[in-house]
TIMIFI-141085 format. One record per residue (C-alpha): x, y, z; residue in three letters. Coordinates in steps of 0.5 Angstrom, whole numbers, padded with zeros to 4 digits, always signed. Example, Ala and Ser with C-alpha at 12.3 -4.5 7.8 and 13.67 -1.06 7.14 Angstrom:
BEGIN
+0025-0009+0016Ala;+0027-0002+0014Ser;
END
This chain:
BEGIN
-0016-0051+0060Met;-0012-0057+0060Glu;-0004-0056+0059Gly;-0003-0050+0054Asn;-0009-0050+0050Asp;-0013-0043+0050Leu;-0020-0044+0049Thr;-0022-0037+0052Thr;-0017-0031+0051Ser;-0015-0027+0057Thr;-0010-0022+0053Val;-0010-0015+0051Thr;-0011-0012+0044Asn;-0004-0009+0043Lys;+0000-0015+0040Pro;+0003-0012+0034Ala;+0009-0009+0032Val;+0010-0006+0025Asp;+0015-0010+0021Asp;+0019-0003+0018Arg;+0021-0002+0025Lys;+0026-0008+0024Phe;+0033-0008+0021Tyr;+0035-0014+0018Thr;+0040-0011+0013Gly;+0043-0016+0008Ser;+0041-0022+0013Ser;+0037-0027+0010Glu;+0037-0031+0017Ile;+0034-0025+0021Glu;+0029-0024+0015Ala;+0026-0031+0016Ala;+0026-0031+0023Val;+0022-0024+0023Leu;+0017-0028+0018Glu;+0016-0033+0023Phe;+0012-0028+0027Phe;+0007-0025+0022Arg;+0000-0027+0023Asp;-0003-0030+0016Pro;-0010-0026+0017Cys;-0008-0019+0019Cys;-0001-0019+0016Leu;+0002-0016+0022Leu;+0008-0018+0026Ile;+0006-0021+0033Val;+0009-0019+0039Asn;+0011-0024+0044Pro;+0016-0020+0048Phe;+0010-0015+0050Glu;+0009-0016+0057Thr;+0001-0015+0056Lys;+0000-0020+0051Thr;+0000-0027+0050Gln;+0000-0029+0043Pro;-0002-0036+0041Val;+0000-0041+0036Glu;-0004-0047+0032Cys;-0003-0053+0036Ser;-0002-0057+0029Cys;+0003-0053+0025Cys;+0005-0048+0030Gln;+0003-0042+0026Gln;+0003-0036+0030Ile;-0003-0031+0031Phe;-0005-0025+0035Cys;-0011-0024+0040His;-0016-0022+0035Asp;-0015-0026+0029Cys;-0015-0032+0034Ser;-0021-0030+0037Glu;-0024-0029+0030Ser;-0022-0036+0028Leu;-0025-0039+0034Leu;-0031-0036+0034Gly;-0033-0038+0027Arg;-0030-0045+0028Lys;-0026-0044+0022His;-0020-0048+0020Ala;-0013-0046+0021Cys;-0011-0042+0014Pro;-0004-0045+0014Ile;-0005-0053+0015Cys;-0013-0053+0014Arg;-0014-0057+0021Asn;-0019-0055+0026Pro;-0016-0049+0029Tyr;-0014-0050+0037Lys;-0009-0045+0040Pro;-0004-0046+0045Thr;+0001-0042+0048Arg;+0007-0040+0044Ile;+0014-0043+0044Asn;+0018-0040+0049Leu;+0024-0041+0045Lys;+0021-0037+0039Leu;+0020-0031+0044Arg;+0028-0031+0046Ser;+0029-0031+0038Leu;+0025-0025+0038Phe;+0029-0021+0043Glu;+0035-0022+0039Leu;+0032-0018+0033Leu;+0035-0011+0031Arg;+0030-0006+0031Val;+0031+0002+0029Ser;+0029+0007+0034Cys;+0021+0009+0034Gln;+0024+0016+0032Asn;+0027+0014+0026Lys;+0023+0019+0022Lys;+0026+0025+0026Tyr;+0033+0023+0024Gly;+0035+0018+0029Cys;+0039+0013+0027Thr;+0040+0008+0033Phe;+0039+0001+0032Lys;+0039-0004+0038Ala;+0036-0011+0040Lys;+0029-0011+0041Tyr;+0030-0013+0048Lys;+0035-0007+0049Asp;+0031-0001+0045Ile;+0026+0001+0050Lys;+0032+0004+0054Ala;+0034+0008+0049His;+0027+0011+0046Glu;+0026+0013+0054Asn;+0031+0018+0053Asn;+0030+0020+0045Cys;+0025+0025+0043Thr;+0024+0029+0037Pro;+0027+0035+0040Glu;+0033+0032+0043Ser;+0035+0030+0036Ile;+0034+0037+0032Ser;+0039+0040+0037Lys;+0044+0034+0036Gln;+0043+0035+0028Lys;+0042+0041+0024Lys;+0038+0041+0017Pro;+0042+0038+0012Val;+0042+0043+0006Ile;+0045+0040-0001Ile;+0047+0044-0007Ser;+0045+0041-0014Val;+0049+0045-0019Thr;+0048+0040-0025Arg;+0044+0043-0031Ala;+0037+0040-0033Val;+0038+0034-0038Asp;+0033+0030-0040Ser;+0029+0028-0034Ala;+0025+0034-0033Tyr;+0022+0034-0040Pro;+0021+0027-0040Trp;+0017+0028-0033Ile;+0013+0033-0037Leu;+0011+0029-0043Asn;+0010+0022-0039Asn;+0007+0024-0032Leu;+0002+0028-0028Lys;+0002+0031-0021Cys;+0000+0027-0016Cys;-0006+0032-0015Cys;-0009+0030-0021Gly;-0009+0036-0025Gln;-0008+0037-0032Glu;-0002+0041-0034Asn;+0000+0044-0028Thr;+0008+0041-0028Leu;+0013+0046-0030Gln;+0020+0048-0030Ile;+0021+0054-0025Val;+0027+0058-0025Val;+0025+0063-0020Asp;+0020+0060-0014Leu;+0020+0067-0011Thr;+0016+0070-0017Lys;+0010+0064-0016Ile;+0004+0067-0012Pro;+0004+0064-0005Val;-0004+0063-0005Thr;-0006+0056-0008Thr;-0012+0054-0011Glu;-0014+0050-0005Gly;-0014+0057+0000Gly;-0007+0055+0003Gly;-0001+0059+0003Thr;+0006+0057+0001Arg;+0013+0061+0002Leu;+0019+0060-0001Tyr;+0026+0062+0001Asp;+0030+0065-0005Lys;+0035+0059-0005Lys;+0032+0053-0002Lys;+0026+0049-0003Phe;+0024+0042+0000Phe;+0024+0036-0005Cys;+0017+0032-0004Arg;+0021+0025-0006Val;+0027+0025-0003Cys;+0025+0029+0003Cys;+0031+0034+0003Gln;+0032+0041+0003Val;+0035+0043-0004Arg;+0039+0049-0006Ser;+0035+0051-0012Ala;+0040+0051-0018Pro;+0040+0057-0024Glu;+0037+0052-0029Ser;+0030+0051-0025Gly;+0026+0046-0021Val;+0020+0042-0023Leu;+0014+0045-0020His;+0007+0044-0019Cys;+0003+0050-0019Lys;-0003+0047-0016His;-0001+0043-0010Cys;+0006+0046-0010Phe;+0010+0039-0011Leu;+0017+0040-0012Asp;+0022+0035-0015Ile;+0030+0036-0015Cys;+0034+0034-0021His;+0037+0028-0018Arg;+0030+0025-0016Cys;+0027+0027-0023Ala;+0033+0022-0026Glu;+0031+0017-0021Asn;+0024+0017-0023Ile;+0025+0017-0031Met;+0029+0011-0030Gln;+0024+0007-0025Asn;+0017+0010-0027Lys;+0014+0004-0024Glu;+0016+0005-0017Arg;+0015+0013-0017Phe;+0008+0013-0021Ser;+0001+0010-0021Cys;-0002+0006-0026Ser;-0006+0012-0029Lys;+0001+0016-0029Gly;+0001+0020-0023His;+0007+0022-0019Leu;+0007+0019-0012Leu;+0010+0023-0007Ala;+0012+0022+0001Leu;+0006+0023+0006Gln;+0006+0022+0013Ser;-0001+0021+0015Lys;-0004+0015+0010Thr;-0008+0009+0011Lys;-0006+0002+0009Ser;-0002+0000+0003Cys;-0006-0001-0003Ser;-0002-0006-0005Ser;+0000-0011+0001Cys;-0006-0008+0005Arg;-0002-0008+0011Ile;-0004-0001+0015Pro;+0001+0004+0017Asp;-0001+0004+0025Asp;+0006+0007+0027Phe;+0005+0013+0022Asn;+0011+0012+0018Leu;+0009+0015+0012Gly;+0008+0012+0005Ser;+0008+0014-0002Trp;+0001+0017-0004Lys;-0003+0019-0010Cys;-0008+0024-0008Asp;-0012+0023-0015Ala;-0013+0016-0015Cys;-0013+0015-0007Asp;-0008+0010-0007Leu;-0002+0009-0002Ala;+0004+0005-0003Val;+0008+0003+0003Cys;+0016+0003+0004Met;+0017-0004+0002Lys;+0012-0004-0004Cys;+0015+0002-0007Gln;+0022+0000-0006Glu;+0020-0007-0009Ala;+0014-0007-0013Pro;+0011-0014-0014Met;+0011-0017-0021Lys;+0008-0022-0025Cys;+0012-0028-0029Asp;+0013-0023-0035Asn;+0015-0017-0031Asn;+0009-0013-0030His;+0007-0009-0024Val;+0001-0012-0020Leu;-0004-0007-0018Phe;-0010-0008-0014Arg;-0017-0008-0017Lys;-0024-0009-0016Lys;-0026-0016-0018Trp;-0032-0016-0023Val;-0031-0023-0027Ser;-0034-0028-0023Ser;-0035-0029-0015Asn;-0028-0033-0015Phe;-0021-0032-0017Phe;-0015-0037-0018Gly;-0008-0035-0014Cys;-0003-0036-0019Asn;+0002-0037-0014Lys;-0001-0042-0009Cys;-0006-0045-0014Lys;-0012-0044-0010Lys;-0019-0041-0011Thr;-0021-0035-0006Tyr;-0027-0030-0006Ala;-0025-0023-0008Pro;-0025-0018-0002Lys;-0028-0011-0002Asn;-0021-0008-0003Glu;-0020-0012-0009Gly;-0015-0017-0012Val;-0007-0016-0013Leu;-0007-0017-0021Cys;-0004-0016-0028Cys;-0009-0015-0033Ser;-0005-0016-0038Thr;-0003-0023-0036Cys;-0009-0025-0032Ser;-0004-0026-0026Tyr;-0007-0026-0019Asn;-0004-0026-0012Leu;-0008-0028-0006Cys;-0006-0024+0001Asp;-0003-0030+0004Thr;+0002-0031-0002Cys;+0003-0023-0002Ile;+0006-0024+0005Val;+0010-0030+0003Asn;+0013-0027-0003Ser;+0015-0020+0000Arg;+0021-0023+0003Ser;+0024-0026-0003Val;+0028-0021-0007Lys;+0031-0022-0014Gly;+0035-0017-0018Lys;+0034-0010-0017Asn;+0030-0011-0011Gly;+0024-0014-0015Ile;+0020-0019-0011Val;+0020-0025-0015Ile;+0013-0028-0014Leu;+0014-0035-0018Ser;+0019-0040-0019Gly;+0020-0041-0011Ser;
END
């Protein structure tokens, strides 16, 4: 080994940090710095601060790679996917490690209600003392009362969407949940409090109003009035291409849109009928083509190759399919997906072209 060159890797296999853990807020600089550490092959954030890992960078373009992706490029003798020069890894620049330490991150127990944020180098001290049990003792469950009458939102959903379970005509407006049989068709049970229910969209305990609750009699999905109005105004964010509602679930696979795996079990928006899962980022800002159509990942059957409308390059389709717009014949490669995700336009929609 000469200088900083790494022809044989000695690092461990735990280099990734889920990018949803980072808090960039409205800072474009922090968001741009975070993208410096994204591996273009696996699409994960490479962690240079973990003492057990030693990420590498391309000697030509300084693009950062994790251990597995670097070894794969070396083993197959592939060129660097960014600069297209022969791939030769070197040790990562120490100055970049210092930048990574200053990025703000959320506590790993954020999904349990912890709101603590700190620099990456300081977050470990807090997480060592933060547990779901300690959070529940400090914060009581919030019960939000909803008294507004049902307007056009519930009827609109009944006429235009189906439940995420895929069953036909199972959505209904229920005035008294306690009168619903507690045994589901799948053999499970569900007990309702007389005045409270759990909304599967906002994940809040709501007080059931006298006007009723949107309820699925098959899978026991419940939606509050506020979320119903949000769904009606943002159908593309809360439903799949076949018109099924998306509901929050904790245990999911990789995102069906960007293909980034949910290794940290943060949950995602899921359609059980279509076996589709959308990560928090893709649900908040769905990717669109130039004509403002939402892109969906589909199996590529037209030919052995497809052209990316963003980078103008040709690729062989993967088994997971291609993110595309069938109406406009607009296609997007996985590398451009990552490069486009951090650029937001009006209403939080990701802008794919015109950069």
